[in-house]
Phi, psi and omega in degrees: 000141180228131180261144173210165173291141179280153173238170177300333177297341181272353188305322182293317180290322173298319178298320179296315182293317176300317182293334173293320176295324180292310182295326184283343175062030181251344190226357183207155173276350179297143177234345178269125178299150182259148176260169170307314183296324179292316179292326181298330180290351178286339184281091185253001178082359179243329187251110181305141168227131178238155174231156174245134180244145169225120183054045177064015173253135175287126180241347183198158170213160172221141188223155172242158177210169181304136178268305178216160184276342181296140183303330185292344180254016185297333181265010174250136179231142169286148175228158173222153174216133182223142180237139178303143184315311187287355181246003181291144180080008184241018174095357184287328177298318181292321179293323180294315182291321172304315177299315182293322177298318177300309183293327179293319174300314178295335180271004175085012181285151178242349180208139171248134181227156173196180172229138185234133173308134187299332183273357179279072184302323181297313180293316183298316178298313178306309184294325178298314181295339180267000178096010176286146179257131171275113187280321182173187182236131167270117177278144178045052181290332179189169177253141175233121183050040173082008180245130177294138179232138172267150174228151177262132176275125178238152181214148172228124178266134176265099190307322184291343181253018183254015183278000000 
Protein backbone atom coordinates (compact mmCIF):
# COMPACT_ATOMS: atom_id res chain seq x y z
CA UNK A 1 0.00 0.00 0.00
CA UNK A 2 1.19 3.48 -0.86
CA UNK A 3 -0.11 6.82 0.40
CA UNK A 4 0.00 10.00 -1.66
CA UNK A 5 -1.66 13.39 -1.77
CA UNK A 6 -4.96 13.24 -3.62
CA UNK A 7 -5.70 15.34 -6.69
CA UNK A 8 -8.97 16.39 -8.28
CA UNK A 9 -8.43 13.53 -10.74
CA UNK A 10 -9.14 11.18 -7.79
CA UNK A 11 -12.54 12.78 -7.04
CA UNK A 12 -14.67 10.14 -8.80
CA UNK A 13 -13.02 7.24 -6.96
CA UNK A 14 -13.11 9.09 -3.63
CA UNK A 15 -16.84 9.65 -4.20
CA UNK A 16 -17.31 5.92 -4.85
CA UNK A 17 -15.52 4.98 -1.61
CA UNK A 18 -17.42 7.62 0.38
CA UNK A 19 -20.71 6.46 -1.11
CA UNK A 20 -20.01 2.93 0.12
CA UNK A 21 -19.65 4.39 3.62
CA UNK A 22 -22.91 6.28 3.22
CA UNK A 23 -24.72 3.17 1.98
CA UNK A 24 -23.34 0.97 4.77
CA UNK A 25 -24.56 3.38 7.50
CA UNK A 26 -21.55 2.76 9.76
CA UNK A 27 -19.54 5.97 9.59
CA UNK A 28 -21.60 9.04 8.71
CA UNK A 29 -24.95 10.69 9.22
CA UNK A 30 -24.99 11.50 5.50
CA UNK A 31 -27.63 9.74 3.42
CA UNK A 32 -27.28 11.51 0.06
CA UNK A 33 -24.66 10.02 -2.24
CA UNK A 34 -21.84 12.26 -3.46
CA UNK A 35 -20.87 13.07 -7.02
CA UNK A 36 -17.44 13.59 -8.49
CA UNK A 37 -18.15 17.32 -8.68
CA UNK A 38 -19.08 17.49 -4.99
CA UNK A 39 -15.84 15.79 -3.99
CA UNK A 40 -13.80 17.97 -6.34
CA UNK A 41 -15.04 20.99 -4.37
CA UNK A 42 -13.17 19.68 -1.29
CA UNK A 43 -9.83 20.62 -2.87
CA UNK A 44 -9.33 24.12 -1.47
CA UNK A 45 -5.53 24.21 -1.30
CA UNK A 46 -5.57 24.45 2.51
CA UNK A 47 -6.97 21.15 3.74
CA UNK A 48 -4.98 18.00 2.92
CA UNK A 49 -6.61 14.98 1.31
CA UNK A 50 -4.66 11.75 0.91
CA UNK A 51 -5.37 8.50 -0.88
CA UNK A 52 -4.01 5.00 -0.45
CA UNK A 53 -3.22 2.92 -3.52
CA UNK A 54 -2.65 -0.78 -4.00
CA UNK A 55 -1.59 -1.91 -7.47
CA UNK A 56 -2.54 1.56 -8.82
CA UNK A 57 -6.11 1.28 -7.49
CA UNK A 58 -7.43 3.69 -4.87
CA UNK A 59 -8.55 1.70 -1.84
CA UNK A 60 -8.90 4.38 0.86
CA UNK A 61 -8.79 8.09 1.52
CA UNK A 62 -8.58 10.49 4.43
CA UNK A 63 -9.55 14.14 4.19
CA UNK A 64 -9.59 17.32 6.20
CA UNK A 65 -12.01 20.21 6.02
CA UNK A 66 -12.68 23.47 7.79
CA UNK A 67 -13.59 23.21 11.47
CA UNK A 68 -14.96 26.71 12.14
CA UNK A 69 -14.79 30.04 10.30
CA UNK A 70 -13.34 32.07 13.19
CA UNK A 71 -9.62 32.90 12.73
CA UNK A 72 -8.68 31.43 16.14
CA UNK A 73 -9.62 27.98 14.79
CA UNK A 74 -7.60 28.23 11.55
CA UNK A 75 -5.21 25.46 12.62
CA UNK A 76 -7.93 22.95 13.48
CA UNK A 77 -9.46 20.68 10.86
CA UNK A 78 -12.26 18.14 10.80
CA UNK A 79 -11.16 14.81 9.35
CA UNK A 80 -12.73 11.74 7.79
CA UNK A 81 -11.32 8.40 6.72
CA UNK A 82 -13.03 5.84 4.50
CA UNK A 83 -11.86 2.50 3.12
CA UNK A 84 -13.23 0.64 0.12
CA UNK A 85 -15.45 -2.24 1.28
CA UNK A 86 -13.16 -4.99 0.04
CA UNK A 87 -10.14 -3.46 1.81
CA UNK A 88 -11.64 -2.81 5.24
CA UNK A 89 -9.74 -4.38 8.12
CA UNK A 90 -6.51 -4.74 6.12
CA UNK A 91 -4.61 -1.65 7.30
CA UNK A 92 -5.51 0.82 4.56
CA UNK A 93 -7.25 3.16 7.03
CA UNK A 94 -4.13 3.27 9.17
CA UNK A 95 -1.95 4.10 6.18
CA UNK A 96 -4.40 6.85 5.20
CA UNK A 97 -4.54 8.37 8.68
CA UNK A 98 -0.76 8.30 9.16
CA UNK A 99 -0.43 10.10 5.85
CA UNK A 100 -3.13 12.59 6.75
CA UNK A 101 -1.43 13.41 10.05
CA UNK A 102 1.87 13.94 8.23
CA UNK A 103 0.30 16.16 5.57
CA UNK A 104 -1.70 18.08 8.19
CA UNK A 105 1.53 18.83 10.03
CA UNK A 106 3.09 20.08 6.79
CA UNK A 107 0.01 22.28 6.23
CA UNK A 108 0.53 23.92 9.64
CA UNK A 109 -2.49 22.40 11.36
CA UNK A 110 -2.22 21.80 15.10
CA UNK A 111 -5.32 19.69 15.75
CA UNK A 112 -7.52 17.15 13.97
CA UNK A 113 -11.04 16.52 15.29
CA UNK A 114 -13.98 14.33 14.40
CA UNK A 115 -16.96 12.45 15.76
CA UNK A 116 -17.28 8.67 15.54
CA UNK A 117 -20.39 6.57 16.12
CA UNK A 118 -19.99 4.99 19.56
CA UNK A 119 -20.60 1.51 18.13
CA UNK A 120 -17.93 1.92 15.40
CA UNK A 121 -15.30 -0.15 17.22
CA UNK A 122 -13.05 -0.46 14.16
CA UNK A 123 -12.67 3.31 13.71
CA UNK A 124 -12.32 3.93 17.43
CA UNK A 125 -9.64 1.26 17.70
CA UNK A 126 -7.74 2.62 14.70
CA UNK A 127 -7.76 6.16 16.04
CA UNK A 128 -6.69 4.99 19.50
CA UNK A 129 -3.64 3.20 18.06
CA UNK A 130 -2.63 6.44 16.31
CA UNK A 131 -2.78 8.52 19.49
CA UNK A 132 -6.20 10.12 19.14
CA UNK A 133 -7.90 10.98 22.41
CA UNK A 134 -11.59 10.36 23.06
CA UNK A 135 -12.76 13.63 24.58
CA UNK A 136 -16.35 12.76 25.37
CA UNK A 137 -19.69 11.68 23.98
CA UNK A 138 -22.37 13.74 22.32
CA UNK A 139 -25.61 11.96 23.14
CA UNK A 140 -28.36 11.91 20.53
CA UNK A 141 -26.14 13.95 18.21
CA UNK A 142 -28.26 13.20 15.17
CA UNK A 143 -30.66 10.76 13.61
CA UNK A 144 -29.77 8.22 10.97
CA UNK A 145 -32.71 6.49 9.34
CA UNK A 146 -34.93 7.69 12.19
CA UNK A 147 -32.67 6.36 14.97
CA UNK A 148 -30.87 8.66 17.41
CA UNK A 149 -27.10 8.09 17.36
CA UNK A 150 -24.46 9.01 19.95
CA UNK A 151 -20.97 9.98 18.80
CA UNK A 152 -17.56 9.99 20.46
CA UNK A 153 -15.59 13.22 20.04
CA UNK A 154 -11.97 12.52 19.09
CA UNK A 155 -8.96 14.80 18.77
CA UNK A 156 -5.31 14.56 17.83
CA UNK A 157 -2.83 17.28 18.76
CA UNK A 158 0.06 17.70 16.34
CA UNK A 159 2.87 18.45 18.81
CA UNK A 160 5.31 20.06 16.37
CA UNK A 161 2.78 22.79 15.53
CA UNK A 162 1.87 23.69 19.12
CA UNK A 163 4.76 26.01 19.94
